[in-house]
C-alpha positions in Angstrom: -32.9 -2.9 -43.1 -29.8 -3.2 -44.9 -27.6 -6.1 -44.5 -24.0 -6.5 -45.4 -23.2 -9.4 -48.1 -19.5 -9.0 -48.0 -16.5 -6.1 -46.9 -13.2 -6.2 -48.4 -10.2 -3.5 -47.2 -10.3 -0.1 -48.7 -6.8 0.9 -50.2 -5.0 3.9 -48.7 -6.1 7.2 -50.4 -9.7 6.8 -50.3 -12.0 9.3 -48.1 -15.7 9.9 -47.9 -16.4 13.6 -47.7 -19.4 15.0 -45.4 -21.2 18.5 -45.1 -20.8 19.4 -41.2 -22.2 22.9 -42.0 -23.3 24.9 -44.9 -19.4 25.9 -45.2 -17.8 23.1 -44.3 -16.7 19.7 -45.0 -14.7 17.1 -43.6 -12.7 13.9 -45.1 -12.2 10.9 -43.1 -10.4 8.0 -44.5 -12.4 5.3 -46.0 -11.4 1.8 -43.7 -13.6 -0.9 -45.8 -15.9 -1.4 -48.8 -19.2 -3.3 -47.9 -21.6 -4.9 -50.5 -25.1 -4.4 -48.7 -28.3 -5.2 -49.8 -31.9 -4.4 -48.8 -34.6 -6.7 -47.6 -34.7 -10.2 -49.9 -31.6 -9.1 -51.9 -33.1 -6.0 -53.3 -31.2 -2.7 -53.9 -27.5 -3.8 -53.9 -25.0 -1.0 -53.4 -21.4 -0.4 -52.4 -20.5 1.9 -49.4 -17.5 3.0 -47.9 -17.1 2.9 -44.0 -15.1 5.6 -42.9 -12.5 5.1 -39.9 -15.5 6.7 -37.5 -17.6 4.0 -38.5 -20.0 5.7 -40.7 -21.4 5.2 -43.9 -23.8 6.8 -46.3 -27.9 5.6 -45.2 -26.5 4.3 -42.1 -29.2 5.1 -39.4 -26.4 5.5 -36.6 -24.1 8.4 -38.2 -23.3 11.1 -36.0 -26.5 13.9 -36.5 -25.9 17.1 -38.8 -23.4 15.6 -41.2 -24.5 14.8 -44.9 -22.5 12.4 -47.2 -21.4 14.4 -50.2 -18.7 11.7 -52.0 -16.2 9.4 -52.4 -13.0 10.8 -53.4 -9.4 9.0 -53.9 -6.2 11.0 -53.7 -2.3 9.0 -54.2 -1.0 8.6 -50.8 1.8 10.4 -52.4 0.1 13.4 -52.9 -1.2 13.9 -49.4 -4.7 14.1 -47.6 -7.2 16.4 -48.9 -7.4 19.9 -46.9 -10.4 18.5 -45.2 -9.2 15.2 -44.0 -9.4 14.4 -40.3 -9.0 11.4 -38.5 -11.2 11.1 -35.4 -9.5 11.6 -32.1 -8.1 9.5 -29.6 -11.0 10.6 -27.4 -13.8 9.8 -30.3 -12.4 6.5 -30.6 -12.0 5.7 -27.0 -15.6 6.8 -26.2 -17.6 5.1 -28.8 -15.4 2.7 -29.6 -14.9 0.8 -33.0 -18.3 0.2 -34.3 -17.2 -3.0 -36.6 -16.0 -5.7 -34.0 -13.8 -8.5 -35.0 -14.9 -12.0 -34.3 -13.0 -14.4 -32.8 -13.3 -18.1 -33.6 -12.6 -20.8 -30.7 
């Protein structure tokens, strides 16, 4: 199992593209970048976690979607044609997968 070593926020304009059918892709904005590593510090890699809480290699990604690539578009050039934020119903139904930690 992989563990998260470090997290940094993603700048606006980064997207994760997923193949949802043979003819259709969908992009979600990347919310953060995470450095993840395998057991005993092996196989380190940086992955982008999108606003739906998915990242390449996650065990609990939505079924039927395959990661294609990350892409960057300057915010003033608009969103990719296949960009879709998750619906409010999706976010309320599953809730955010990453929860803030409160300290007391």
